[in-house]
C-alpha positions in Angstrom: -51.3 -51.8 -32.0 -50.4 -50.4 -28.7 -46.9 -51.2 -27.3 -45.9 -50.4 -23.8 -43.0 -50.7 -20.9 -44.1 -52.2 -17.7 -41.7 -52.3 -15.1 -42.2 -55.3 -13.1 -40.6 -57.4 -10.7 -40.5 -61.0 -12.7 -40.1 -62.3 -9.4 -43.2 -61.4 -7.8 -45.6 -63.9 -8.2 -48.8 -61.6 -7.0 -47.8 -59.3 -10.0 -47.4 -61.6 -12.5 -50.8 -63.6 -11.6 -52.4 -60.2 -12.2 -51.1 -59.0 -15.5 -54.3 -58.4 -17.1 -53.3 -60.1 -20.9 -54.5 -63.1 -22.7 -51.2 -64.4 -22.8 -47.1 -64.3 -21.3 -44.5 -65.2 -23.5 -40.7 -65.9 -21.7 -37.8 -66.5 -22.9 -35.1 -69.4 -22.0 -31.5 -69.5 -22.3 -30.4 -73.1 -23.5 -28.3 -73.6 -20.7 -30.9 -73.0 -18.0 -32.0 -76.1 -16.3 -35.2 -78.1 -18.3 -36.4 -79.4 -15.3 -36.4 -76.4 -13.0 -37.4 -74.0 -16.0 -37.6 -70.2 -15.0 -38.4 -68.6 -12.3 -41.2 -67.0 -13.8 -42.9 -69.9 -15.1 -42.4 -72.1 -11.6 -44.6 -68.8 -10.1 -47.1 -68.8 -12.5 -47.8 -72.6 -12.3 -49.7 -75.1 -10.4 -47.6 -77.8 -9.7 -50.1 -80.3 -11.5 -49.7 -77.5 -14.6 -45.8 -77.7 -14.0 -45.8 -81.2 -14.2 -48.0 -80.7 -17.7 -45.6 -78.2 -19.1 -42.3 -80.3 -18.1 -43.9 -83.2 -20.0 -44.8 -81.3 -23.0 -41.5 -80.0 -23.1 -39.8 -83.4 -22.8 -42.2 -84.8 -25.5 -41.2 -81.9 -28.0 -37.3 -82.4 -27.0 -37.3 -78.8 -26.5 -33.7 -77.4 -26.5 -34.0 -73.4 -26.2 -32.4 -73.0 -29.4 -33.0 -69.7 -31.0 -36.5 -69.7 -33.2 -38.3 -72.6 -30.6 -41.6 -71.5 -29.5 -43.9 -74.1 -27.4 -47.7 -72.4 -26.1 -49.1 -73.7 -23.4 -53.1 -73.3 -22.6 -53.8 -73.2 -19.3 -57.0 -73.8 -17.2 -59.2 -70.4 -15.3 -55.0 -69.3 -15.3 -54.6 -65.4 -15.4 -52.7 -65.2 -18.4 -54.3 -68.2 -20.0 -51.8 -68.6 -22.4 -48.0 -69.5 -21.7 -45.4 -69.3 -24.6 -41.8 -70.8 -24.0 -39.6 -69.3 -26.4 -36.1 -70.7 -27.1 -33.2 -68.1 -27.1 -30.1 -70.1 -27.7 -26.6 -69.6 -25.8 -26.8 -66.2 -24.0 -23.4 -65.4 -25.4 -25.1 -64.9 -28.6 -28.5 -63.2 -27.5 -28.0 -60.1 -29.3 -30.9 -57.4 -30.6 -31.4 -60.1 -33.7 -32.1 -62.3 -31.0 -34.4 -60.2 -29.4 -36.3 -59.2 -32.6 -36.7 -63.4 -33.4 -38.0 -64.0 -30.2 -40.6 -61.3 -30.3 -41.9 -61.8 -33.5 -41.9 -65.7 -32.6 -44.1 -64.4 -29.6 -46.8 -62.5 -31.3 -47.2 -65.1 -34.0 -47.8 -67.9 -31.4 -50.4 -65.4 -29.4 -52.4 -64.1 -32.3 -54.7 -64.1 -32.3 -55.5 -63.1 -28.5 -55.6 -59.7 -28.0 -53.0 -59.1 -25.3 -49.4 -60.4 -24.6 -46.9 -59.7 -22.0 -43.3 -60.3 -23.0 -40.4 -61.2 -20.8 -37.2 -61.4 -22.2 -33.8 -61.5 -20.4 -32.4 -58.2 -21.4 -29.1 -58.1 -19.1 -26.2 -56.4 -21.0 -28.0 -55.3 -24.1 -28.8 -51.2 -24.1 -32.7 -51.0 -22.7 -33.8 -48.4 -25.1 -32.6 -50.3 -28.4 -34.0 -53.7 -27.0 -37.4 -52.0 -26.2 -37.7 -50.5 -30.1 -36.5 -53.6 -31.4 -39.2 -55.3 -29.4 -41.6 -52.7 -30.1 -40.5 -53.1 -34.4 -40.9 -56.8 -34.2 -44.2 -57.2 -32.8 -45.8 -54.8 -35.3 -44.0 -55.8 -38.2 -44.5 -59.5 -37.7 -48.4 -59.5 -37.6 -47.9 -57.4 -40.8 -50.6 -58.6 -43.4 -51.4 -57.2 -46.5 -54.4 -58.2 -47.9 -55.3 -55.3 -50.4 -56.3 -58.0 -53.6 -58.0 -60.4 -51.6 -61.8 -60.6 -52.6 -62.6 -62.3 -48.7 -59.8 -61.4 -46.4 -58.9 -63.5 -44.3 -58.9 -63.3 -40.1 -56.7 -60.5 -38.8 -53.7 -62.0 -36.5 -53.2 -58.6 -34.5 -52.6 -58.1 -31.1 -54.3 -54.9 -29.6 -51.8 -54.7 -26.6 -48.2 -56.3 -26.4 -46.3 -55.4 -22.5 -42.7 -55.6 -22.6 -42.3 -56.5 -19.0 -38.8 -55.6 -17.3 -38.5 -52.5 -18.9 -39.0 -48.7 -17.6 -42.0 -46.7 -18.2 -39.9 -44.0 -19.1 -39.0 -45.5 -22.6 -42.7 -45.7 -23.8 -41.7 -42.5 -25.6 -38.9 -44.0 -27.2 -40.7 -47.6 -27.9 -43.6 -45.4 -29.2 -41.4 -43.7 -32.0 -41.2 -47.4 -33.3 -44.3 -47.0 -35.1 -43.3 -44.4 -37.4 -40.2 -46.8 -38.4 -42.9 -49.3 -38.6 -45.1 -47.2 -40.7 -42.2 -46.7 -43.2 -41.7 -50.4 -43.6 -45.3 -51.2 -44.3 -45.4 -48.9 -46.9 -42.3 -50.1 -48.4 -43.6 -53.6 -48.3 -46.7 -52.2 -50.1 -45.5 -50.8 -52.8 -42.8 -53.6 -53.3 -46.0 -56.4 -53.0 -48.1 -54.8 -55.4 -49.2 -56.0 -58.9 -47.2 -53.6 -61.9 -50.5 -52.6 -63.1 -51.0 -50.8 -59.9 -47.6 -49.5 -59.2 -46.7 -47.9 -62.1 -44.7 -45.0 -62.6 -47.2 -42.3 -61.7 -48.5 -44.4 -58.5 -44.9 -43.8 -57.2 -45.6 -40.1 -57.8 -49.0 -40.0 -56.4 -47.4 -42.0 -52.9 -45.1 -39.2 -53.0 -47.9 -36.6 -53.0 -49.6 -38.4 -50.5 -46.5 -38.2 -47.8 -45.8 -34.3 -49.2 -49.5 -33.7 -48.3 -49.6 -35.4 -44.7 -46.5 -34.0 -43.0 -45.4 -30.6 -45.4 -42.7 -31.7 -48.0 -41.9 -30.1 -50.8 -42.4 -32.2 -54.3 -41.6 -31.9 -57.6 -42.2 -34.2 -60.2 -40.4 -34.0 -63.6 -42.5 -35.7 -67.0 -40.4 -36.9 -70.1 -39.9 -33.2 -71.6 -38.6 -31.8 -68.7 -36.2 -34.8 -68.1 -35.3 -33.7 -72.1 -34.6 -30.4 -71.4 -32.2 -31.6 -68.0 -30.2 -34.1 -70.9 -31.9 -37.6 -69.3 -30.9 -39.7 -72.0 -30.0 -42.8 -70.4 -33.0 -43.0 -68.0 -35.2 -41.7 -70.6 -33.4 -44.4 -73.0 -35.0 -47.2 -70.6 -38.5 -45.5 -70.5 -39.2 -45.2 -74.2 -40.2 -48.9 -74.4 -43.3 -48.2 -72.3 -46.3 -46.5 -72.7 -46.6 -45.6 -69.5 -44.9 -42.0 -69.1 -41.8 -41.4 -66.7 -41.8 -39.6 -63.3 -38.8 -38.5 -61.8 -39.3 -37.5 -58.5 -38.3 -35.3 -56.0 -39.3 -35.0 -52.6 -37.6 -32.9 -50.0 -37.9 -32.8 -46.4 -36.6 -29.5 -45.1 -36.5 -29.1 -41.0 -37.5 -26.4 -38.7 -34.2 -24.2 -38.0 -30.6 -24.5 -39.8 -29.9 -26.8 -41.9 -26.4 -28.4 -41.1 -26.6 -31.5 -43.4 -27.9 -32.3 -46.4 -28.8 -35.9 -47.5 -29.8 -37.2 -51.0 -31.4 -40.8 -51.0 -31.4 -42.5 -54.6 -33.9 -45.5 -55.1 -34.1 -47.4 -58.3 -37.5 -47.3 -59.3 -38.4 -49.8 -62.2 -42.0 -50.6 -61.6 -41.7 -53.5 -63.9 -38.6 -54.6 -66.2 -39.3 -57.7 -68.3 -35.2 -57.2 -69.9 -36.3 -55.4 -73.0 -34.8 -57.1 -75.7 -32.8 -58.8 -73.3 -35.8 -60.5 -72.3 -35.8 -62.7 -69.2 -35.6 -66.2 -69.9 -37.8 -69.1 -68.4 -36.7 -69.6 -65.1 -35.6 -65.8 -64.0 -39.1 -65.0 -61.7 -40.0 -62.6 -64.8 -43.1 -62.2 -62.9 -41.6 -61.3 -59.8 -40.1 -58.5 -61.7 -42.6 -56.0 -59.9 -40.3 -56.1 -57.1 -37.1 -54.0 -59.0 -38.6 -50.7 -58.0 -37.1 -52.1 -54.5 -35.0 -49.2 -53.9 -37.8 -46.4 -54.5 -39.9 -47.9 -52.1 -37.3 -48.1 -49.5 -36.6 -44.2 -50.0 -40.2 -43.6 -49.9 -40.2 -45.8 -46.7 -37.8 -43.7 -45.2 -39.0 -40.5 -46.1 -42.3 -41.1 -44.5 -40.6 -42.2 -41.6 -38.5 -39.5 -41.2 -41.2 -36.7 -41.8 -43.2 -37.8 -39.2 -40.1 -38.1 -36.6 -39.3 -34.7 -37.9 -35.1 -34.8 -37.0 -33.6 -31.4 -36.7 -30.6 -30.3 -38.7 -30.6 -32.6 -41.7 -32.6 -31.6 -44.8 -33.1 -34.7 -47.1 -34.0 -35.4 -50.6 -35.4 -38.4 -52.1 -34.6 -38.6 -56.0 -36.2 -41.1 -58.2 -36.5 -41.8 -61.5 -39.7 -44.2 -61.8 -40.0 -46.0 -65.3 -41.0 -49.6 -66.7 -38.7 -51.7 -69.2 -40.6 -52.8 -71.8 -40.8 -54.1 -75.5 -41.9 -52.2 -78.3 -41.2 -50.9 -81.4 -39.9 -47.9 -79.5 -37.8 -49.8 -77.0 -34.1 -49.1 -76.7 -32.2 -51.6 -78.8 -29.3 -53.7 -77.8 -25.9 -52.0 -79.3 -27.6 -48.1 -78.6 -25.9 -45.7 -77.4 -27.2 -42.8 -75.1 -26.0 -39.6 -73.3 -26.7 -39.4 -69.9 -27.5 -35.6 -68.4 -23.7 -35.8 -67.0 -22.6 -35.8 -71.3 -21.3 -39.5 -70.7 -22.1 -41.8 -73.8 -23.1 -45.3 -73.0 -23.3 -48.4 -75.2 -26.5 -49.9 -74.5 -25.2 -53.8 -75.0 -27.7 -55.3 -72.4 -31.0 -53.6 -71.8 -31.9 -56.1 -68.9 -29.1 -53.6 -67.3 -31.5 -51.2 -67.3 -31.7 -50.0 -63.6 -27.9 -48.7 -63.9 -28.9 -46.1 -66.5 -32.1 -44.9 -64.9 -30.0 -44.2 -61.6 -27.1 -42.4 -63.8 -29.3 -39.4 -64.1 -30.8 -39.6 -60.6 -27.4 -39.9 -59.5 -26.0 -36.7 -61.4 -29.4 -34.6 -60.2 -28.4 -35.3 -56.9 -25.1 -34.5 -56.9 -26.5 -30.9 -58.3 -27.9 -30.1 -54.7 -24.7 -30.1 -53.5 -25.5 -33.1 -50.5 -22.8 -34.1 -47.9 -23.4 -37.5 -48.8 -25.7 -39.6 -51.3 -26.6 -43.4 -50.8 -28.6 -44.7 -53.7 -30.5 -48.2 -53.1 -31.1 -50.7 -56.2 -32.6 -54.3 -56.3 -29.4 -54.2 -59.2 -27.9 -57.3 -59.5 -28.6 -60.9 -59.4 -24.8 -61.4 -59.1 -25.0 -59.8 -55.6 -27.6 -62.5 -54.9 -25.1 -65.2 -55.5 -22.6 -63.4 -53.5 -24.5 -62.5 -50.3 -27.5 -64.7 -50.5 -31.2 -63.2 -49.2 -30.2 -61.7 -46.1 -27.1 -59.4 -46.5 -27.1 -56.5 -48.9 -24.0 -55.4 -50.7 -22.7 -52.0 -49.7 -19.9 -50.0 -52.2 -18.9 -46.9 -50.7 -15.9 -44.1 -52.0 -16.0 -42.8 -48.1 -14.5 -45.3 -45.8 -16.8 -42.9 -43.1 -19.8 -43.5 -44.7 -19.6 -47.1 -45.0 -18.6 -47.8 -41.5 -21.7 -45.6 -40.4 -24.1 -47.6 -42.8 -22.7 -51.0 -41.4 -23.5 -49.3 -38.1 -27.0 -48.4 -38.7 -27.6 -51.9 -40.2 -26.5 -53.7 -37.4 -28.3 -51.8 -35.1 -31.3 -51.9 -37.2 -31.3 -56.1 -38.0 -30.7 -54.9 -41.8 -27.4 -56.6 -43.0 -25.1 -55.4 -44.9 -21.6 -56.5 -46.1 -19.0 -54.3 -47.5 -17.6 -55.0 -51.3 -15.0 -53.6 -52.7 -14.7 -50.9 -55.6 -11.9 -52.2 -57.2 -10.9 -49.7 -59.9 -9.1 -52.3 -62.1 -12.6 -54.3 -63.2 -13.5 -51.0 -64.6 -11.6 -52.5 -67.7 -14.5 -54.5 -68.3 -16.9 -51.0 -68.7 -14.5 -50.2 -71.8 -16.6 -49.3 -74.9 -15.0 -48.8 -78.4 -18.0 -46.9 -79.7 -18.9 -44.6 -76.2 -17.8 -43.6 -73.2 -18.6 -47.2 -71.7 -20.7 -50.0 -71.5 -23.4 -50.4 -69.2 -22.2 -54.1 -68.4 -19.1 -55.6 -68.3 -18.2 -59.6 -68.2 -20.0 -62.1 -66.1 -17.5 -62.4 -63.2 -17.6 -59.6 -60.7 -20.8 -58.3 -62.0 -22.0 -56.9 -59.2 -18.6 -54.7 -58.7 -19.0 -53.7 -62.0 -22.7 -52.5 -61.8 -21.1 -50.4 -58.6 -18.0 -49.0 -60.7 -20.5 -48.1 -63.4 -22.9 -46.0 -60.9 -19.5 -44.0 -59.8 -18.9 -42.4 -63.1 -22.0 -40.6 -62.5 -20.9 -39.4 -59.0 -19.2 -35.9 -59.0 -16.1 -35.5 -57.4 -15.4 -35.4 -53.9 -19.3 -36.5 -53.1 -19.6 -39.0 -50.4 -21.3 -42.0 -52.2 -22.9 -45.4 -51.0 -24.3 -47.9 -52.9 -26.7 -50.4 -51.4 -27.3 -53.7 -54.1 -30.4 -55.1 -52.1 -31.5 -57.4 -54.9 -31.6 -60.5 -52.5 -32.8 -58.7 -49.7 -36.5 -56.9 -50.8 -38.5 -60.2 -51.0 -38.6 -63.9 -48.7 -40.4 -66.2 -50.3 -40.6 -67.8 -46.6 -40.4 -65.2 -44.5 -37.8 -64.5 -41.8 -37.2 -63.6 -38.4 -40.2 -60.0 -38.2 -40.5 -60.1 -41.9 -43.7 -62.6 -42.7 -43.7 -64.0 -46.4 -43.4 -61.7 -49.4 -41.7 -57.7 -49.4 -39.4 -56.9 -46.7 -39.3 -53.1 -46.5 -35.8 -53.6 -46.3 -33.9 -50.7 -46.2 -36.0 -48.3 -44.6 -34.7 -49.0 -41.0 -31.1 -48.7 -42.0 -31.8 -45.5 -43.8 -34.0 -43.7 -41.0 -31.0 -45.1 -38.0 -28.0 -43.6 -40.4 -30.0 -40.4 -40.9 -31.0 -40.0 -36.8 -27.9 -41.5 -35.8 -26.1 -37.8 -37.3 -25.3 -38.8 -41.1 -23.1 -38.2 -43.3 -19.9 -39.6 -42.1 -16.7 -38.7 -43.9 -15.1 -37.3 -47.1 -15.1 -39.2 -50.4 -11.7 -40.8 -51.5 
């Protein structure tokens, strides 16, 4: 998809009539007079067309609420299709509104070849708005047809013109393609069935990124992990016939390194629950997305590798494996020893992700990073607390938390900071080991974060993102079609490009 800015006077009728596009989408605020319509539409329409459009708007009771969309086919006009987009009230129109309107316009225009989009962007940062529009245009039309014997017709647009934005933003808007490539990679990994997206497949994906962009890759096998004392990770992996793969992918910038970041992603390519088997109604068939954290960090690395930011070294760590049942699987009640020497009583084999992350965090901290961020589909408790549109954020650094919250807000990936309440750690006490892997049901996402904190070295700024509710959308939302969302890629990339990390550990 070719996305470009075009600084056109929306009040110039001849310029609008000469647009070489199949469709034009125009956004309207709900406070505008629907009898008069927007000036842009009036300039394009003949009196007969104007009357016909007014009738359709009245028939549809079009109120210009956010998400409302109406298409009007013209006979012989250029552009041939007009798309009227509802934007709601002006005070509430932000970058997320820009994304939603752009996504609606592109879905309404497809399968046309070209679209011009005119949105009222006054008061919004032009560069950020242009990038938001470019990302939404591509991501909204994403289709995953890899596993269909007969592909459906493609919905893609060949060209999108962003009207009213100066052409000198083309370079910045063009960078959106790299962001989208990372999101699309994450979507593909999450959506792939578990007989495809195996631990080895995640390692192969990292290898492909390393080859394409000149990154450094280290993949540890079971013996390597045993030598490093990764008993928590290997305890989870021992029930599967598929060998575990501990993946360490590194982006190194040209020139001096001033910051070192570690991104850790949970990589459970399938989670049966182990001997605490998933019960009926738990959607066990969807446990292919339990590697959503690893998909996010792989997608982020792909984008970072293409954009090549200066000064920052980024390490990606994924402890990939399956959680399965077999004669060799871990039992409830077993005790394992993590690579920092802490012993863990496994009182629930379905709380396996935190065990793999424990050894991954210990490994990450040995790299002496300036900040560590882990992403994981960790708890159903976070999904219950925050729903499907907001991820939970825990951090031992106020500065790091604020930086990630800003990145999430700027990229349209909502985060909500949750407490690391130390008194809740009482629920993780074990009578036979240093700690248990689960606490009581109340506050389950908090005790999960507290468990992880035990494997973060003192003084290292760390944040944990529980993305259990956000990696998948059954119905789709905004620029996310139904299915895998690729959540987390844009937040991580935005945070890194903005100058991560931020602030010391408490």
